[in-house]
N, C-alpha and C positions, 0 to 999 in steps of 0.2 A: 123571556123580556121582548121585545120586537126590535127590525128594525130599526124604527128611527126614533125612536125613546132612546136607543144608543146613541147615536149620532148625533141628536142633542142633547148628548147631556155633553158628549163627547166635544161641542161646537163651542160650549155654555165653560165647557172647563179646561180646555186645552193650555191655557195660558198656566197655571194653578198645575201641570201635569210635565216628567219630563217626553218632546218629542216622542226619543224611540223605544217606549212603552206603552203609544196609543192603539197601538195595532192589539199586544197581547192581552190590552186593556180590554180590547171592544169583545174580543175572546171569551175572555172571560165574565163580562155582564153577558155574553146572551147565552150563557147556562143556571141565569140567578134569577130565583121569584121573582114573584110581584111585591111581599114581605122586606126582603133586603132589599129592592131597589127603591124604597118608600127610604132605607134604612141610609144608602147609596144619597137619594137625592139630600137628607137632611147634612150629611156630615160638611163640618166647615173646612175650606182650604187658606191656604195661608199665603198670602200672595206676593210670592217674586221680589218683584219695585218695590212696595213696603218695607221689606226687610233688609232690602240692598237703598235703599235713604237711609232707612236706621241706620245701619252698617258705617253708612259714608258721615254723616252725623255726631254719631255718638257709641262709637263699635268700639273704639276702646274701652269704654266702660262692658262690655258686652253684651249688652243687651239683647242685638241680636244673637248669639249664641243662646240668650234666655229664652228669646221668641220661638226657637227651630225645638226646645227642650233640649238643648243638651248644656247645661250646666255645670257639668265641669269645666269644658274651656272655657264657660262664660264667666267662673270665678273667677279661672286663672286670668283670662285679660282683666278683670273689675286687680285683680291682686297688680297687674302686672304692668297697665297700664293696651293693653295689647303686643302687649313679650315688648318696648317702648317701639311701639308703632310696625314693627314685622310681619304678626296677625293678623294687627289690622287694616293693614292692606293687600294682603293676599285675603282677604275674605271678601274683599271689594268685588274680585274677580271670584271669586268659589263663591258667594252666601246662597247666590240664585238659585243654582244645579243644587245647592243643598236643599232650600224651600222644596222645591220641586219635588224630591226624592222620599221628604218626610211626606209631604201630598199623597208620595205612589205607596210608601209604606201603611200609612193610614187607609187609606184605601184598599188596599192588600187584604191589610188582616178583617176587612167588612165582610170583601169577596171572597 
């Protein structure tokens, strides 16, 4: 893959990915052929800001965890109202990092 394609992809999607893994992603993308790049370009990321807003407004129902694919914790939060609000408040501070980690894992499955 060309370096300018990689740079454009990173600039476009860096808000969806962990900042500490950007260099690793660039290195892995240099080894990718054009066929895999089309798969990477079609990958849809979960927006960390959207998930944070969902967590703030309806996080006690576990919807934020369901959006991240963490159904076990989503059911726990749903049945216990976010462990009486404690887990909901913890998620307000950690859900953006979790969303970026999920996006990174999805990208790594393709790379």
